N, C-alpha and C positions, 0 to 999 in steps of 0.2 A: 503916402506910400512907404516911406522908410519906417514909419511906426508899425505898419502892418507886417512888414518883413521882420522887424525886431520881435513883435509879439509872436509870430509864427515860429521863429527860431527858439524863443523861450518856451513855448508850448511843446514843441517837438523835443527839445532837449530835456525839459522837465519830465515828459512822458518816458523817455528812455532811461533817465536817471532813476525815476520812481520804480519802473518795472525791474531794473537791475537790482535795486535795493530790496524790493519785495521778494525777488527770486532768491537772493542770497539769504534773506531772513528765513524763507520757507525751507531751504536746504539745511540751514543751521538748526532750525527747530526739528526737522525730521531726523537729523543726525543725533540730536539730544534724546529724542524719543527712542531711537534704536538703541542707544547706549543704555538707557534705563531698562528697556525691555530685555536686553541681553543680560543685564545683571540680575534681574528677577528670574529669568528663565534658567539661569545657571543653578539657582538654589532649589528649583522645583524638580522633583522626580516625576518623570513622565512614564505612564504605564500604557501598555498596549491595550487596545480595545478588546474586550472578550469576544472570542469567536463562537458564534452560536451555530451548532450543527443539529439539524433535524434528521431523525431516522424515520423514514416513512416505510411502513411495512406494506409490501405489495401483495395483494391477494393472489393466491395461486389457484389456477383452474387445471383440473386434470381431465384429459379427454381419453376415453377408453373405447 
């Protein structure tokens, strides 16, 4: 019984420690990507998308 409790404590502790480390690594990696993207986006000139307008001529009907 004491060995089972010890194994459970180690498993639960290892799970929380591993998830914390993976979460920190994920946020660190995302922050690194955001920094790189911000540097690249600063050098790029962005243009507005061209606006396309259609002129549709409506047929006129005259009633007399």
